[in-house]
VMD Tcl script that draws the C-alpha trace (Angstrom):
set ca {
  {119.50 -187.82 154.58}
  {121.82 -184.81 154.50}
  {118.91 -182.45 155.11}
  {117.94 -184.25 158.33}
  {121.52 -184.20 159.56}
  {121.80 -180.44 159.08}
  {118.36 -179.88 160.63}
  {119.18 -181.87 163.78}
  {122.60 -180.24 164.11}
  {121.17 -176.72 163.76}
  {118.34 -177.30 166.22}
  {120.80 -178.64 168.78}
  {123.25 -175.77 168.26}
  {120.51 -173.13 168.46}
  {118.96 -174.55 171.63}
  {122.35 -174.82 173.36}
  {123.64 -171.43 172.22}
  {124.15 -168.53 174.60}
  {122.27 -166.18 172.30}
  {119.10 -168.27 172.70}
  {119.38 -168.09 176.49}
  {119.94 -164.33 176.29}
  {116.89 -163.88 174.07}
  {114.76 -165.93 176.47}
  {115.96 -163.67 179.29}
  {114.95 -160.61 177.25}
  {111.53 -162.17 176.66}
  {111.03 -162.70 180.38}
  {112.20 -159.17 181.19}
  {109.71 -157.63 178.78}
  {106.87 -159.84 180.04}
  {107.53 -159.01 183.68}
  {107.62 -155.31 182.84}
  {104.41 -155.55 180.81}
  {102.46 -157.43 183.44}
  {103.76 -155.13 186.17}
  {102.42 -152.20 184.16}
  {99.09 -154.02 183.83}
  {98.95 -154.59 187.59}
  {99.80 -150.95 188.25}
  {96.99 -149.67 186.03}
  {94.46 -152.32 187.03}
  {92.00 -154.10 184.75}
  {88.96 -152.05 185.88}
  {90.61 -148.94 184.42}
  {90.96 -150.51 180.95}
  {88.02 -150.62 178.55}
  {89.17 -153.76 176.68}
  {91.94 -155.46 178.70}
  {92.71 -158.20 176.15}
  {93.15 -155.64 173.35}
  {95.37 -153.57 175.65}
  {97.44 -156.66 176.49}
  {97.84 -157.71 172.85}
  {98.79 -154.20 171.73}
  {101.62 -154.12 174.25}
  {102.59 -157.70 173.42}
  {102.73 -156.80 169.72}
  {105.25 -154.06 170.49}
  {107.46 -156.71 172.09}
  {107.04 -159.08 169.13}
  {107.87 -156.31 166.67}
  {111.15 -155.76 168.50}
  {112.10 -159.36 169.30}
  {111.31 -160.93 165.90}
  {113.99 -159.03 163.92}
  {116.52 -159.62 166.71}
  {115.83 -163.36 166.53}
  {116.36 -163.38 162.77}
  {119.61 -161.44 162.94}
  {120.98 -163.31 165.96}
  {120.69 -166.72 164.31}
  {121.25 -165.75 160.67}
  {124.35 -163.58 160.62}
  {126.78 -166.51 161.07}
  {124.72 -169.30 159.52}
  {127.26 -169.79 156.71}
  {130.12 -167.41 157.53}
  {130.40 -168.90 161.03}
  {130.76 -172.40 159.61}
  {133.32 -171.05 157.16}
  {135.36 -169.35 159.91}
  {135.35 -172.46 162.10}
  {136.39 -174.63 159.16}
  {133.33 -176.87 159.56}
  {131.74 -175.87 156.25}
  {134.34 -177.78 154.22}
  {133.81 -180.83 156.44}
  {130.03 -180.65 155.96}
  {130.30 -180.28 152.19}
  {132.83 -183.12 152.04}
  {130.05 -185.43 153.26}
  {127.18 -186.57 151.00}
  {125.34 -183.36 151.87}
  {124.29 -181.00 149.12}
  {124.41 -177.23 149.45}
  {120.64 -176.88 149.17}
  {120.33 -179.22 152.18}
  {122.61 -176.92 154.17}
  {120.55 -173.81 153.36}
  {117.15 -175.45 153.79}
  {118.19 -177.31 156.94}
  {119.35 -174.13 158.64}
  {116.25 -172.22 157.51}
  {113.81 -174.88 158.71}
  {115.62 -175.24 162.05}
  {115.31 -171.50 162.63}
  {111.65 -171.52 161.60}
  {110.80 -174.38 163.97}
  {112.68 -172.82 166.87}
  {111.18 -169.36 166.33}
  {107.63 -170.58 165.80}
  {107.77 -172.78 168.90}
  {109.28 -170.02 171.05}
  {106.92 -167.24 169.95}
  {103.76 -169.35 170.13}
  {104.75 -170.70 173.54}
  {105.34 -167.14 174.74}
  {101.99 -166.01 173.32}
  {99.93 -168.73 174.97}
  {101.81 -168.42 178.25}
  {101.04 -164.70 178.25}
  {97.36 -165.35 177.57}
  {97.31 -168.03 180.29}
  {98.84 -165.65 182.83}
  {96.32 -162.99 181.80}
  {93.40 -165.31 182.49}
  {94.74 -167.08 185.59}
  {96.43 -164.13 187.23}
  {94.10 -161.27 186.36}
  {90.80 -163.01 185.74}
  {90.59 -161.54 182.27}
  {87.97 -162.72 179.81}
  {89.31 -164.62 176.79}
  {87.38 -165.90 173.77}
  {88.26 -168.13 170.84}
  {88.24 -165.02 168.66}
  {90.90 -163.44 170.90}
  {93.04 -166.58 170.71}
  {92.70 -166.66 166.91}
  {93.75 -163.02 166.61}
  {96.75 -163.56 168.89}
  {97.76 -166.66 166.91}
  {97.57 -164.84 163.57}
  {99.61 -161.92 164.87}
  {102.21 -164.36 166.21}
  {102.38 -166.00 162.78}
  {103.11 -162.58 161.28}
  {105.91 -162.14 163.85}
  {107.38 -165.53 162.88}
  {107.36 -164.48 159.22}
  {108.94 -161.13 160.14}
  {111.76 -162.94 161.95}
  {112.13 -165.16 158.88}
  {112.54 -162.06 156.69}
  {115.41 -160.78 158.83}
  {116.91 -164.26 159.07}
  {116.89 -164.45 155.26}
  {118.53 -161.03 155.03}
  {121.20 -162.10 157.52}
  {121.64 -165.42 155.74}
  {122.24 -163.64 152.44}
  {124.92 -161.46 154.03}
  {126.39 -164.52 155.74}
  {126.70 -166.38 152.44}
  {128.91 -163.81 150.69}
  {130.73 -162.54 153.82}
  {133.98 -164.15 154.85}
  {133.61 -162.94 158.43}
  {130.58 -163.17 160.69}
  {131.28 -159.72 162.09}
  {130.79 -158.21 158.64}
  {127.47 -159.96 158.03}
  {126.30 -159.02 161.53}
  {127.06 -155.34 160.94}
  {125.29 -155.39 157.59}
  {122.19 -157.11 159.03}
  {122.02 -154.72 161.98}
  {122.45 -151.78 159.62}
  {119.48 -152.97 157.56}
  {117.36 -153.32 160.70}
  {118.28 -149.83 161.93}
  {117.49 -148.36 158.51}
  {114.12 -150.14 158.34}
  {113.07 -149.51 161.94}
  {114.51 -146.06 162.67}
  {115.93 -144.22 159.65}
  {113.19 -145.02 157.14}
  {110.30 -143.73 159.32}
  {112.17 -140.45 159.82}
  {112.90 -140.12 156.10}
  {109.30 -141.00 155.22}
  {108.00 -138.33 157.61}
  {110.33 -135.64 156.24}
  {109.49 -136.48 152.62}
  {105.76 -136.48 153.42}
  {106.08 -133.05 155.03}
  {108.02 -131.70 152.05}
  {105.38 -132.94 149.59}
  {102.22 -132.27 151.60}
  {103.53 -129.03 153.06}
  {102.84 -127.72 156.56}
  {99.49 -128.69 158.09}
  {96.75 -126.08 157.61}
  {95.42 -124.24 160.60}
  {92.11 -125.45 161.95}
  {89.98 -122.37 162.41}
  {87.02 -124.21 163.88}
  {85.03 -124.08 160.64}
  {84.03 -126.98 158.44}
  {86.29 -125.65 155.69}
  {89.28 -125.68 158.03}
  {88.51 -129.21 159.23}
  {88.06 -130.42 155.64}
  {91.38 -128.85 154.62}
  {93.16 -130.58 157.51}
  {91.61 -133.94 156.61}
  {92.75 -133.51 153.01}
  {96.27 -132.62 154.13}
  {96.36 -135.55 156.56}
  {95.23 -137.94 153.83}
  {97.95 -136.75 151.44}
  {100.60 -136.83 154.17}
  {99.72 -140.40 155.21}
  {99.62 -141.62 151.60}
  {103.12 -140.35 150.89}
  {104.49 -141.69 154.16}
  {102.89 -145.11 153.77}
  {104.16 -145.40 150.19}
  {107.73 -144.99 151.42}
  {107.25 -147.23 154.45}
  {106.22 -150.13 152.22}
  {109.93 -150.79 151.76}
  {110.19 -151.96 155.39}
  {109.00 -155.46 156.37}
  {108.19 -154.09 159.83}
  {105.39 -152.08 158.22}
  {103.57 -155.22 157.11}
  {103.77 -156.77 160.56}
  {102.40 -153.53 161.99}
  {99.54 -153.62 159.51}
  {98.60 -157.14 160.53}
  {98.67 -156.34 164.25}
  {96.87 -153.01 163.96}
  {94.16 -154.37 161.66}
  {93.40 -157.38 163.83}
  {93.16 -155.17 166.93}
  {91.53 -152.15 165.31}
  {88.39 -150.97 167.01}
  {85.35 -149.33 165.43}
  {83.51 -146.49 167.11}
  {80.07 -148.03 166.76}
  {78.33 -150.73 168.81}
  {80.45 -150.15 171.92}
  {83.83 -149.93 170.19}
  {83.98 -153.52 168.97}
  {86.97 -154.84 167.10}
  {86.77 -155.38 163.36}
  {85.44 -158.85 162.53}
  {88.06 -161.55 162.10}
  {86.94 -162.33 158.54}
  {87.22 -158.70 157.42}
  {90.58 -158.36 159.19}
  {92.00 -161.47 157.48}
  {90.84 -160.24 154.08}
  {92.52 -156.90 154.73}
  {95.88 -158.32 155.92}
  {96.22 -160.99 153.21}
  {98.53 -158.75 151.08}
  {100.78 -158.15 154.11}
  {101.09 -161.89 154.70}
  {101.89 -162.35 151.02}
  {104.77 -159.87 151.25}
  {106.11 -161.43 154.48}
  {106.07 -164.83 152.74}
  {107.43 -163.87 149.31}
  {110.37 -161.75 150.53}
  {112.09 -164.62 152.44}
  {111.59 -166.90 149.43}
  {113.29 -164.41 147.11}
  {116.17 -163.89 149.54}
  {116.49 -167.66 150.03}
  {116.78 -168.19 146.27}
  {119.42 -165.44 146.08}
  {121.38 -166.99 148.97}
  {121.26 -170.44 147.40}
  {122.31 -169.10 143.98}
  {125.36 -167.37 145.46}
  {126.22 -170.29 147.74}
  {126.29 -172.94 144.99}
  {128.67 -170.81 142.92}
  {131.17 -170.35 145.69}
  {134.25 -172.46 146.12}
  {135.27 -173.35 149.66}
  {139.04 -173.43 150.09}
}
mol new
graphics top color blue
foreach p $ca { graphics top sphere $p radius 0.5 }
foreach p [lrange $ca 0 end-1] q [lrange $ca 1 end] { graphics top cylinder $p $q radius 0.2 }
display resetview
């Protein structure tokens, strides 16, 4: 009973909030810019238009998903605490686990609905407006990538929720969540690149011989291994792996994309990480929340 009450309240608050309207406006702005770019280039100039469209769309998802998580998670608990509504909620026959789970499920439903609606609207505009070819395989790939974006947003929501639980002010939890995002999206790639260069050393010169080419390939392999090992800390990396694998092309048979079965097998570990991390953070948030006393 208490869980349903929290779920309905959160869905209503999220849908009526200004931040949701702002995020929708950002969505529209990115879509208009993307389709304008597509019109400017023209489909005849693009080898595989649907792959080109999804690659650009994935860049938008990779940016929007963390923003969604942070925007709705940073004041999930601290905001209720500041407004004095948390004590009122807990005074009712509503358990603390219902509060956490209700807020989490409301965010998941809202995000999944929004991102999937945006994905299928984009594909519909691509077909109706540009006459692009679309297959069931393309729709499946787009749907799987969107699911990865939903899970990515859930990771950042869980991070923000954890900060919101032990923060007394929403501004503090917002700053912490944004700091984590900046570290994962901007600082960590720079650090990973610098560390990889320091370990692998400067790239060897390619003298045009097979030995020079082999030396460069060996250096590149070592450099990428070091960099990827560090980047595994960031949840954005796993979303990128899902998107890149599902849209990766092979240089044989007319540059076809990797089969959907092989792609799913390859990205299964990334989906596991994007699923397990929110669960761990959710357990941590709940553990801290039940031990707190609301005055």
